[in-house]
N, C-alpha and C positions, 0 to 999 in steps of 0.2 A: 521124831516125825520128819519126813522129808519135805522140805518147803522149797526145794529148787524147782524152777519152772521147767516144764516139758520143752518149751521153745522160747527163745529170747529173740525178739525182733528189734533191730536198731535202725532208726531213721536218722539221717544226717545229710548235710549238704554235700554235693558231688565231690568237691575238692577234699573235704574232710574224710569222706568215705574212701577216696583213693589212698590217703595216708594210712587210715586204719586198716584197710585190706592188705596193704603192703606189709605193715608191721605184723599182722596176724599170720600171714603166710611165711614170713621170714624169721620170726622168733619162735623157737621150738616150744617154749612153754605155752605161748598163746595158741600155736597151731595144735598142740596136743589137746587143749581144752575144746577148741572149736571143731576140729576135724576128728578127734578121737583116734581110733585105730585105722582110719582111712588114710593110707599113705599115697593115694593116687592123685591128690590135689596138686596143682601146678604152682610151685613156689615162685615161679618167674612170671606168673600171670599179672597183668596190669589192670585187670577188671576191677572196678570199684565195688562190685557186688560179690557177696558170699552167701551161699545157700547150703546149709546142711540140715540134718534132722533135728539139731539142737539150737542152731543159731542162724539168723538171717541178718545180713547187713545190706540195707537198701538206700540208695540216694533218694532223698525226698525233700522237696521244698514245701514246708507246711503252709505256705501261703497259696499253694496251688491245690485247691480243694478237689478239683476234677481229677488230677493225677492220683491223689490219695484215694478217692472213691474208686477209681479204676483198678488200683492195686488191690484194695480190699475185696473188690468184686471178683477178681481173677485169681487171687491167692488162695492157697489151701487152708488159711487160718479158720479155725472153728469159731463161729460167732457166739456159740452158747457156752464155751469153755470159760471158767472164771479167769479174768484177764486183769493184769495190773499195768497201768501206764505210768511211767516215771518221766518227769520233766524237771531237770535241774538247771536253773538259770538259762532257760531257753526262750520261753514265751515273752519274757520281759524285754527282749531285744527285737520283738516283731510287732509291727503295727497291728493292734487288735482287730481292726476292721478287716484285715487280710487273713488273720489266723483263726478268728472265732468260728468261721464256717467249718474249718477242719476239726476244731474241738467238738462242735456239735455233731459232725459226721461220725466221729469216734464214739460219742455217747450213744448215738442211734444204732450204730453197727454192732456194738458189743453191749447188750443189755445186762450182762453179768460182769461188769467191769468196775474198777475203781481207779481213779486218777490221783496220783500224788505229785504235788507241785512244790518246788522250793524256789523262791525268788524274793526280790527286794521289795520293800514298801517304805512308806513315810519319807517322801522326798522333801518335805517342808520343814523338818527340824534341822538343826545345824549339822548333825552327822550325815543326814540324807543329802543336804545341799552340797556338802564336801564330796560325798560319794559320786553324785551326779557330775560334778565338775571334773573330778579325776578321770572318770570313765569317758566323758566327752572329749577331754584332751587326748585320749587314746583312740578316739574314733569309735567308741562303743556306747552310743546313746541308748538309754533305756526307754524304748518307744511306747511301752504300755504303762509306765509308772504314773504319769500324770492322770491317766484315765482311771486307774485303780490304785489310788495312793494309800488306802487304809484297809484294814482287815475286812470291814463290812463291805467295802467296794469289791474286794476280791471274791467274797462269798456271793454277792449278788451277780457277779459276772457269770459264774458257773450255774447258778440257779436259773438265770435268764436263758442259758443255752440248753436247758433240759435236764441238768444233773439234779437228781431227786434230793439228795442230802449232801450238805457241805459243812465240813469242820475245818476251821482255820485258826491258828494261833501263831503268835510271833515266837522266835527262838528264846526270848527271855522267859516267857511263860513255860515253854516246854523244858527249858533248862532247870527252872526253879521247881516245877511241880511234877514233872514226869520222869526226869532223870534220877536214877538211883543215887541216894545221898553218898553211898560209898564211892561211886564213880566221880561225883563232884569233888569229894575229898581227895581222891587219887590224882585227878587232874590238877587240883590246886597245889599239889606238892611237886609237880614237875619242874617248876621254876618260880623264882620269886616274882611277884606281880603286885603292883600297887595302883595301876591305872583302872580301877574298877568302874569308875563312871563311864569312861570311854568303852570299856568292855560291855557294860550294860547297854549303852547306846547302840553298839554294833549288833547285839543280839536282838534289839527291838527293830532293827532295820531289815529283817528278813523273816519270812514266814514259811511254815509248812502247811499246805492245804490238802 
């Protein structure tokens, strides 16, 4: 069964898009995947945007709901096509008051969509406190973590924004109950490891929603 998407759309901040676009255009392996057999693309272009039949790279600030709505309104994206949104450690760095309108916009614009989110939780246990401090020292504050510190808070966030069904579990649960036992065994053999308590704490500190 072919589960590859017909179209992959990537939003990121402007400066990050500039870097991604440059790498895609100048690295042959990436260019072949994105542009296919179309050799007419300009490898020297400095545009932060890329648009092909299979991939779109678009600078977008998710705190700017009006710009997101304008793009969705004017783009050729099909609103009724089954759509998967992926967010990996993105929303955690954004003030929820600023990004929640965009999350609600996506839910309303794509009725046949699913959103998958991976990010951190539990700031109040020792591991979470250490994580917050380490990231703060690097200038990477987790701006939504105190608003949605636990699994139930995360679930209520999306339910309040109009998402009909929300499933959320921490990585400890997923690792223990959903991962194939043979895979767990394979990973455990990769290297000697005896810090299981810290390993368990780290898995409890992030969720898939």
